[in-house]
C-alpha positions as a LaTeX table, in Angstrom:
\begin{tabular}{lrrr}
\hline
Residue & $x$ (\AA) & $y$ (\AA) & $z$ (\AA) \\
\hline
Met1 & $-17.72$ & 12.09 & 15.61 \\
Thr2 & $-15.56$ & 15.17 & 15.02 \\
Lys3 & $-11.89$ & 14.86 & 14.08 \\
Gln4 & $-10.84$ & 16.00 & 17.55 \\
Asn5 & $-13.12$ & 13.40 & 19.17 \\
Thr6 & $-11.67$ & 10.75 & 16.87 \\
Tyr7 & $-8.13$ & 11.82 & 17.78 \\
Lys8 & $-9.05$ & 11.68 & 21.48 \\
Phe9 & $-10.53$ & 8.19 & 21.05 \\
Ile10 & $-7.38$ & 7.08 & 19.21 \\
Ser11 & $-5.22$ & 8.49 & 22.01 \\
Asp12 & $-7.25$ & 6.58 & 24.63 \\
Ile13 & $-6.77$ & 3.34 & 22.70 \\
Val14 & $-3.10$ & 4.02 & 22.13 \\
Ile15 & $-2.30$ & 4.62 & 25.79 \\
Cys16 & $-4.03$ & 1.37 & 26.77 \\
Phe17 & $-2.12$ & $-0.69$ & 24.21 \\
Tyr18 & 1.18 & 1.14 & 24.61 \\
Ser19 & 1.19 & 0.63 & 28.37 \\
Lys20 & 0.94 & $-3.13$ & 27.78 \\
Asn21 & 3.44 & $-3.18$ & 24.87 \\
Ile22 & 0.76 & $-4.28$ & 22.39 \\
Lys23 & 0.65 & $-3.49$ & 18.68 \\
Ile24 & $-2.56$ & $-3.60$ & 16.67 \\
Ser25 & $-3.24$ & $-3.42$ & 12.97 \\
Leu26 & $-4.90$ & $-0.51$ & 11.28 \\
Ile27 & $-7.69$ & $-2.87$ & 10.26 \\
Ser28 & $-8.36$ & $-3.56$ & 13.95 \\
Leu29 & $-8.40$ & 0.15 & 14.70 \\
Asn30 & $-10.89$ & 0.72 & 11.90 \\
Ala31 & $-13.13$ & $-2.00$ & 13.37 \\
Leu32 & $-13.07$ & $-0.16$ & 16.72 \\
Leu33 & $-13.84$ & 3.13 & 14.97 \\
Lys34 & $-16.68$ & 1.45 & 13.05 \\
Asp35 & $-18.34$ & 0.62 & 16.37 \\
Arg36 & $-18.35$ & 4.38 & 17.03 \\
Asn37 & $-19.60$ & 5.23 & 13.52 \\
Ser38 & $-16.24$ & 6.81 & 12.66 \\
Ala39 & $-14.63$ & 4.21 & 10.40 \\
Tyr40 & $-12.54$ & 5.32 & 7.45 \\
Ala41 & $-13.73$ & 4.31 & 3.98 \\
Ser42 & $-10.37$ & 3.07 & 2.67 \\
Lys43 & $-6.95$ & 1.99 & 3.86 \\
Glu44 & $-5.44$ & 5.18 & 2.46 \\
Glu45 & $-7.92$ & 7.36 & 4.35 \\
Leu46 & $-7.16$ & 5.37 & 7.49 \\
Arg47 & $-3.41$ & 5.89 & 7.08 \\
Leu48 & $-3.95$ & 9.61 & 6.52 \\
Gly49 & $-6.22$ & 9.75 & 9.57 \\
Ile50 & $-3.60$ & 8.12 & 11.78 \\
Ala51 & $-0.91$ & 10.44 & 10.44 \\
Ser52 & $-3.20$ & 13.40 & 11.18 \\
Ala53 & $-3.83$ & 12.13 & 14.71 \\
Ser54 & $-0.09$ & 11.76 & 15.22 \\
Arg55 & 0.53 & 15.33 & 14.07 \\
Tyr56 & $-2.37$ & 16.55 & 16.23 \\
Trp57 & $-0.77$ & 15.05 & 19.36 \\
Glu58 & 2.83 & 15.93 & 18.46 \\
Lys59 & 2.80 & 19.29 & 20.27 \\
Lys60 & 0.01 & 18.51 & 22.74 \\
Asp61 & 1.39 & 15.27 & 24.20 \\
Arg62 & 4.63 & 13.74 & 22.93 \\
Val63 & 3.94 & 10.43 & 24.69 \\
Ile64 & 0.73 & 9.91 & 22.74 \\
His65 & 2.47 & 11.06 & 19.56 \\
His66 & 5.19 & 8.40 & 19.98 \\
Ala67 & 2.71 & 5.78 & 21.16 \\
Ile68 & 0.72 & 6.19 & 17.94 \\
Ala69 & 3.84 & 5.46 & 15.91 \\
Tyr70 & 4.61 & 2.41 & 18.07 \\
Val71 & 1.18 & 0.81 & 18.50 \\
Phe72 & $-0.23$ & 0.76 & 14.99 \\
Ser73 & 1.18 & $-1.75$ & 12.54 \\
Asp74 & 0.48 & $-3.21$ & 9.12 \\
Lys75 & $-0.86$ & $-6.72$ & 8.62 \\
His76 & 2.68 & $-8.13$ & 9.04 \\
Gly77 & 3.26 & $-6.40$ & 12.39 \\
Asn78 & 5.58 & $-3.75$ & 10.98 \\
His79 & 5.33 & $-0.09$ & 11.93 \\
Ile80 & 3.25 & 1.79 & 9.38 \\
Trp81 & 5.78 & 4.60 & 8.98 \\
\hline
\end{tabular}
């Protein structure tokens, strides 16, 4: 999957969860990406990927950009940035 396709997939997930006020962990996101053969190899790569997706959507769609920051959390439920 290309980076843009991954970012689109992340945005689709984010809108679903954000609309229901649900947070998910990065580990859960990586499991979903693994099902699409797009999983990140490490936690650091995953964090960088999410940050890149957030920057990608920042000027294209501010709602998705903010939803990314809201939805994804660490294993304790805290925002990742």
